[in-house]
C-alpha positions in Angstrom: -35.3 21.5 -25.8 -37.3 18.3 -26.0 -35.5 14.9 -25.7 -37.6 11.9 -25.4 -38.8 8.5 -26.5 -41.7 9.1 -28.7 -45.4 8.4 -28.0 -47.2 8.8 -31.3 -50.7 9.5 -32.3 -52.8 10.9 -35.2 -55.5 13.5 -34.8 -58.1 15.1 -37.1 -60.3 18.1 -36.5 -61.4 19.6 -39.8 -64.7 17.7 -39.7 -66.8 16.0 -37.0 -65.9 12.4 -36.4 -68.1 9.7 -38.0 -67.8 7.3 -35.1 -70.1 7.3 -32.1 -69.2 9.6 -29.2 -68.5 6.7 -26.8 -65.9 5.4 -29.3 -64.2 8.8 -29.5 -64.2 9.2 -25.7 -62.7 5.7 -25.2 -60.0 6.4 -27.8 -59.1 9.6 -26.1 -58.6 7.8 -22.8 -56.6 5.1 -24.6 -54.5 8.0 -26.1 -53.8 9.4 -22.6 -52.9 5.9 -21.4 -50.5 5.5 -24.3 -48.9 8.9 -23.5 -48.5 7.9 -19.8 -46.8 4.6 -20.7 -43.5 3.6 -22.2 -40.0 4.6 -21.7 -38.8 7.9 -20.1 -38.1 10.6 -20.8 -41.0 10.7 -23.2 -42.2 13.2 -25.9 -45.5 13.3 -27.7 -45.3 13.4 -31.5 -48.8 13.9 -32.9 -49.6 14.1 -36.6 -52.6 16.1 -37.7 -53.9 14.0 -40.7 -55.7 17.2 -42.0 -52.3 18.7 -42.9 -51.8 21.1 -44.6 -55.4 22.3 -43.9 -55.1 21.9 -40.1 -57.5 24.1 -38.0 -57.8 22.1 -34.8 -55.5 23.1 -31.9 -54.9 19.9 -29.9 -52.1 21.6 -28.1 -53.4 24.3 -25.8 -53.7 25.0 -22.1 -55.5 21.8 -21.2 -53.5 19.3 -23.2 -50.2 20.9 -22.3 -51.1 20.7 -18.6 -52.3 17.1 -18.9 -49.2 15.9 -20.9 -46.8 17.7 -18.6 -48.6 16.2 -15.6 -48.2 12.7 -17.2 -44.4 13.3 -17.3 -43.9 14.1 -21.0 -41.0 16.5 -21.9 -42.8 18.3 -24.7 -44.6 17.8 -28.0 -44.0 18.0 -31.8 -46.9 18.3 -34.3 -47.6 19.4 -37.8 -50.9 20.7 -36.5 -52.1 23.8 -34.6 -51.3 25.1 -31.1 -53.2 27.7 -29.2 -53.6 29.4 -25.8 -50.0 30.6 -26.0 -50.4 33.1 -23.1 -51.8 30.5 -20.7 -49.8 27.3 -21.5 -47.7 25.9 -18.6 -44.0 26.8 -18.8 -41.5 23.9 -19.1 -43.5 22.0 -21.8 -42.2 23.1 -25.2 -44.5 22.5 -28.2 -43.2 22.7 -31.8 -46.2 23.1 -34.0 -47.0 23.7 -37.7 -49.2 26.7 -37.0 -50.9 28.8 -34.4 -54.7 29.2 -34.4 -57.7 30.0 -32.2 -59.9 26.9 -32.7 -60.0 23.3 -31.5 -62.4 22.5 -34.3 -63.7 18.9 -34.1 -60.3 17.6 -32.9 -60.2 13.9 -32.0 -57.7 11.1 -31.9 -57.8 8.8 -34.9 -54.8 6.5 -34.3 -52.5 5.7 -31.3 -49.0 4.3 -31.4 -48.7 4.2 -35.2 -45.9 5.7 -37.3 -46.4 9.4 -38.0 -45.0 11.9 -40.5 -44.4 15.4 -39.2 -43.5 17.6 -42.2 -41.3 14.9 -43.7 -39.9 13.6 -40.3 -41.1 10.0 -40.1 -41.0 8.7 -36.6 -42.3 5.5 -34.9 -43.4 4.8 -31.3 -40.5 4.5 -28.9 -37.9 6.2 -31.2 -35.7 8.9 -29.6 -36.1 12.5 -30.8 -34.5 15.8 -30.1 -36.5 19.0 -30.8 -35.9 22.6 -30.1 -36.7 26.0 -31.7 -34.5 24.9 -34.7 -36.5 21.9 -35.5 -36.8 18.2 -34.7 -35.0 15.0 -35.6 -35.0 11.3 -34.9 -31.9 9.9 -33.3 -31.1 6.5 -34.8 -31.0 3.7 -32.2 -27.4 2.7 -33.2 -26.2 6.3 -32.4 -27.6 6.3 -28.8 -24.6 4.4 -27.3 -22.1 6.9 -28.7 -24.2 10.1 -28.4 -22.9 11.3 -25.1 -19.2 11.1 -26.2 -20.1 12.8 -29.5 -21.8 15.7 -27.7 -18.8 16.1 -25.3 -16.4 16.2 -28.3 -18.4 19.0 -29.9 -18.7 21.0 -26.7 -14.9 20.7 -26.0 -14.0 21.5 -29.6 -16.2 24.6 -29.7 -14.9 25.8 -26.3 -11.5 26.2 -27.9 -12.9 29.1 -29.8 -15.8 30.2 -27.6 -13.7 30.6 -24.4 -11.3 33.2 -25.9 -14.0 34.8 -28.0 -15.9 35.7 -24.9 -12.9 37.4 -23.1 -12.8 41.2 -23.1 -9.3 41.2 -24.6 -10.2 39.1 -27.6 -8.8 40.3 -30.9 -7.9 38.9 -34.3 -4.5 37.5 -33.0 -6.3 35.6 -30.3 -8.8 34.3 -32.9 -6.0 33.1 -35.2 -4.4 31.3 -32.3 -7.6 29.8 -31.0 -8.7 28.8 -34.6 -5.5 27.0 -35.2 -6.0 25.0 -32.1 -9.6 24.4 -33.1 -8.6 23.1 -36.6 -6.0 20.8 -35.0 -8.5 19.4 -32.6 -10.9 18.6 -35.4 -8.4 16.5 -37.4 
């Protein structure tokens, strides 16, 4: 899972950039500086502005190693990822697609709001992402989030504990489920 305060950017790779190479190189270093800064834990959320026609794999062996080395927890993108067999472990990437090419990929914006398949997120917002998807955690929820998670875990344990015992049967389910229902009200 990825939990982190977002570092945003936008990329493009379908066509070569129109700006001079030195501008593109400088922006890439500014991108890395932005990713390295801010609150921790951090997560990269990078919108490919070519969506849905993305071809450029920003997320591959090199960028995963660099972002992991800079201390980020993972990445979410609507774009392409590649190099699946050689990416560093411990840096999850949720991507819109998998492809072989890096195209003409280059950063076009840094620190601006992004839209990842309908999820709108701004720099420094908190996200949670895993194989089920990604979401923004509203700032007003953060102070009560730990207690809410603990409530869900303890409520589910009322059923999960007995269900995982070798002598579990319908009678034990009925008993556990009654306790579960009572705990939820």
